[in-house]
C-alpha positions as CSV (number, residue, x, y, z in Angstrom):
1,M,3.5,-11.4,-26.3
2,R,6.7,-11.6,-24.2
3,L,6.4,-13.6,-21.1
4,V,8.9,-14.4,-18.3
5,L,8.4,-17.8,-16.9
6,A,10.0,-18.6,-13.5
7,E,10.0,-22.3,-12.5
8,D,12.9,-24.2,-10.8
9,A,11.8,-27.7,-12.0
10,A,13.5,-28.0,-15.4
11,L,11.0,-30.5,-16.9
12,L,8.0,-28.4,-16.0
13,R,9.7,-25.1,-17.0
14,E,10.5,-26.5,-20.5
15,G,7.1,-28.0,-20.9
16,L,5.4,-24.8,-20.0
17,A,7.7,-22.9,-22.3
18,L,6.9,-25.2,-25.2
19,I,3.1,-24.9,-24.6
20,L,3.4,-21.0,-24.5
21,R,5.6,-20.9,-27.6
22,E,3.2,-23.1,-29.5
23,A,0.5,-20.7,-28.6
24,G,2.5,-17.9,-30.2
25,H,4.2,-16.3,-27.2
26,D,7.8,-15.2,-26.8
27,V,9.0,-16.9,-23.6
28,V,12.0,-16.1,-21.4
29,P,12.4,-19.1,-19.0
30,V,14.3,-18.7,-15.8
31,A,15.1,-21.0,-12.9
32,D,15.1,-18.7,-9.8
33,V,14.0,-15.4,-8.4
34,D,17.2,-13.6,-9.4
35,G,16.7,-14.7,-13.0
36,L,13.1,-13.4,-12.8
37,L,13.9,-10.0,-11.5
38,A,16.8,-9.6,-14.0
39,A,14.6,-10.6,-16.9
40,V,11.9,-8.1,-15.9
41,A,14.5,-5.4,-15.3
42,T,16.1,-5.9,-18.7
43,R,12.8,-5.6,-20.5
44,P,9.4,-5.5,-18.8
45,P,7.3,-8.4,-20.3
46,A,3.6,-8.5,-21.0
47,A,3.2,-10.8,-18.0
48,I,5.1,-13.0,-15.6
49,I,4.4,-16.6,-14.7
50,T,6.1,-17.8,-11.5
51,D,6.1,-20.7,-9.2
52,I,5.3,-19.7,-5.6
53,R,8.1,-21.8,-4.0
54,M,11.4,-21.1,-5.4
55,P,15.1,-21.6,-4.5
56,P,16.9,-21.2,-2.1
57,D,14.4,-21.9,0.7
58,Y,11.4,-23.1,-1.3
59,R,8.9,-21.1,0.8
60,D,7.3,-18.2,-0.9
61,E,10.1,-16.6,-2.8
62,G,8.2,-16.6,-6.1
63,L,5.3,-14.6,-4.5
64,R,7.6,-12.2,-2.8
65,A,9.2,-11.5,-6.2
66,A,5.8,-11.1,-7.9
67,L,4.8,-8.6,-5.2
68,R,8.1,-6.7,-5.8
69,V,7.6,-6.7,-9.5
70,R,4.1,-5.3,-9.1
71,R,5.4,-2.5,-6.9
72,D,8.1,-1.6,-9.5
73,H,5.8,-2.1,-12.5
74,P,2.2,-1.3,-11.4
75,G,-0.3,-3.3,-13.3
76,L,2.0,-5.9,-14.7
77,P,0.0,-9.1,-15.0
78,V,1.1,-11.9,-12.7
79,L,0.1,-15.5,-12.8
80,V,1.5,-17.7,-10.0
81,L,1.5,-21.4,-9.9
82,S,1.4,-23.6,-6.7
83,Q,1.5,-27.3,-6.0
84,Y,-0.8,-26.9,-3.0
85,V,-4.0,-25.0,-2.0
86,E,-2.8,-22.0,0.0
87,H,-5.6,-19.6,0.8
88,T,-3.2,-17.0,2.2
89,Y,-1.3,-16.8,-1.0
90,A,-4.5,-16.4,-3.1
91,A,-5.7,-13.7,-0.7
92,E,-2.5,-11.8,-0.8
93,L,-2.5,-11.9,-4.6
94,V,-5.9,-10.3,-4.7
95,T,-4.7,-7.4,-2.7
96,M,-2.4,-6.6,-5.7
97,G,-5.5,-5.6,-7.8
98,G,-6.5,-6.8,-11.2
99,G,-4.3,-8.7,-13.5
100,V,-3.5,-11.5,-11.1
101,G,-4.0,-15.2,-11.1
102,Y,-3.4,-18.2,-8.8
103,L,-3.5,-21.7,-10.3
104,L,-2.6,-25.0,-9.0
105,K,0.0,-26.8,-11.2
106,D,-2.5,-29.6,-11.9
107,R,-4.5,-27.0,-13.9
108,V,-1.7,-26.6,-16.3
109,G,-2.4,-30.1,-17.7
110,D,-5.6,-28.6,-19.2
111,I,-3.8,-26.5,-21.8
112,P,-6.8,-24.6,-23.1
113,E,-7.9,-23.8,-19.6
114,F,-4.3,-22.7,-18.7
115,L,-4.1,-20.5,-21.7
116,A,-7.5,-19.0,-21.1
117,A,-6.6,-18.2,-17.5
118,L,-3.4,-16.4,-18.7
119,E,-5.5,-14.5,-21.3
120,D,-7.9,-13.4,-18.5
121,V,-5.0,-12.3,-16.3
122,V,-3.3,-10.4,-19.0
123,G,-6.6,-8.7,-19.8
124,G,-6.8,-7.3,-16.2
125,G,-8.9,-10.1,-14.6
126,T,-8.5,-11.9,-11.4
127,V,-8.3,-15.7,-11.7
128,I,-8.5,-18.0,-8.7
129,D,-8.1,-21.8,-9.2
130,P,-11.6,-23.5,-8.9
131,E,-10.2,-26.0,-6.4
132,V,-9.3,-23.2,-4.0
133,V,-12.8,-21.8,-4.3
134,R,-14.3,-25.3,-3.7
135,R,-12.2,-25.7,-0.6
136,F,-13.6,-22.4,0.8
137,L,-17.2,-23.4,-0.1
138,G,-16.7,-26.7,1.7
139,R,-16.2,-24.9,5.1
140,R,-19.2,-25.1,7.4
141,T,-18.5,-21.7,9.1
142,M,-18.5,-18.3,7.5
143,Q,-17.6,-15.1,9.2
144,A,-19.3,-11.7,8.9
145,P,-19.9,-10.0,6.5
146,L,-20.1,-13.0,4.2
147,E,-22.8,-14.6,6.5
148,R,-25.1,-11.7,5.2
149,L,-25.1,-13.3,1.7
150,T,-27.8,-15.8,0.5
151,P,-26.7,-19.2,-0.7
152,R,-27.1,-18.0,-4.3
153,E,-25.1,-14.8,-3.7
154,R,-22.3,-16.9,-2.2
155,E,-22.4,-19.1,-5.3
156,V,-22.1,-16.0,-7.6
157,L,-19.3,-14.7,-5.5
158,A,-17.5,-18.0,-5.8
159,L,-17.8,-17.8,-9.5
160,I,-16.5,-14.2,-9.5
161,A,-13.5,-15.5,-7.5
162,E,-12.8,-17.9,-10.4
163,G,-12.5,-14.9,-12.7
164,R,-15.8,-15.2,-14.5
165,G,-17.8,-12.2,-15.8
166,N,-21.5,-11.7,-15.5
167,T,-22.5,-13.4,-18.8
168,P,-20.4,-16.5,-18.2
169,I,-21.9,-16.8,-14.6
170,A,-25.4,-16.4,-16.0
171,Q,-24.8,-19.1,-18.6
172,H,-23.3,-21.4,-15.9
173,L,-26.3,-21.0,-13.6
174,G,-28.9,-20.9,-16.4
175,V,-30.3,-17.4,-15.5
176,T,-30.3,-14.0,-17.2
177,D,-27.6,-11.4,-17.2
178,A,-30.0,-9.1,-15.4
179,A,-30.5,-11.7,-12.6
180,I,-26.7,-11.9,-12.1
181,A,-26.3,-8.1,-12.2
182,K,-28.8,-7.8,-9.4
183,H,-27.0,-10.5,-7.3
184,V,-23.6,-8.8,-7.9
185,N,-25.1,-5.4,-6.7
186,N,-26.5,-7.1,-3.7
187,I,-23.1,-8.7,-2.9
188,F,-21.4,-5.3,-3.2
189,A,-24.0,-3.7,-0.9
190,K,-23.8,-6.5,1.7
191,L,-20.1,-6.4,1.8
192,D,-20.2,-2.6,2.2
193,I,-18.3,-1.9,-1.1
194,P,-19.4,1.5,-2.2
195,P,-19.6,2.5,-5.9
196,D,-16.6,4.8,-5.5
197,A,-14.6,2.3,-3.7
198,D,-10.8,2.9,-4.2
199,G,-10.1,-0.2,-6.3
200,H,-11.9,-2.7,-8.5
201,R,-15.2,-3.6,-6.8
202,R,-15.1,-7.2,-8.0
203,V,-11.5,-7.6,-6.7
204,L,-12.5,-6.1,-3.3
205,A,-15.4,-8.6,-3.2
206,V,-13.1,-11.5,-4.0
207,L,-10.7,-10.3,-1.3
208,A,-13.5,-10.4,1.3
209,Y,-14.4,-13.8,0.1
210,L,-10.9,-15.2,0.5
211,R,-9.8,-13.5,3.7
212,H,-12.7,-14.9,5.8
213,D,-10.7,-18.1,6.2
214,S,-7.9,-16.5,8.2
215,P,-8.4,-16.6,12.0
216,D,-8.1,-12.9,12.4
217,G,-10.1,-12.1,9.2
218,W,-7.1,-10.9,7.2
219,P,-4.7,-12.9,5.0
220,H,-1.4,-13.6,6.8
221,R,1.8,-12.3,5.3
222,R,4.8,-14.7,5.4
223,R,8.4,-13.6,5.7
224,S,10.6,-14.2,2.7
């Protein structure tokens, strides 16, 4: 499939392009946001992969571009890469719906895991780097409504945030699929996510999980 890869560091950009091409993908590498937007406008790809911090200011230009692309091309899969754990970025991505991912650049070193994450995102899943999830789990305080969840339900929600489905979660925890389905339904109920919610229920649950870390309970938006 055709991928647009936006990364300003030449060595990493070429390395990623090589990995993706060896996996059978057609890659269009670009070095800045202008190149990203131009490549997408010329021919919408199957997905975009972009660094969050891009020239000229190295703040969140890549994320802003990804949000713009999703507005212009609803549903286009987006996988963003970051050098640091930034919960606000992860939370903001989840608001875009399914087909999004947030990975730390260290994760790229595990090629099978990186490619699997990309496949999940292209398939409409939501993938959050496990290190981001672990940072959240390490917090001692938890705001409502997450405080309603049992420890096991929070564990299941953390695995959902990593992009895992019910069967992989069941295998990871050594329980049945039925047990996980019950936990997931309990999570939806306790987070007040109705069956007819406007959006993907798992995505809404992940958003609730991520946004608890913001002082006002909502992911902060940064100016581009």
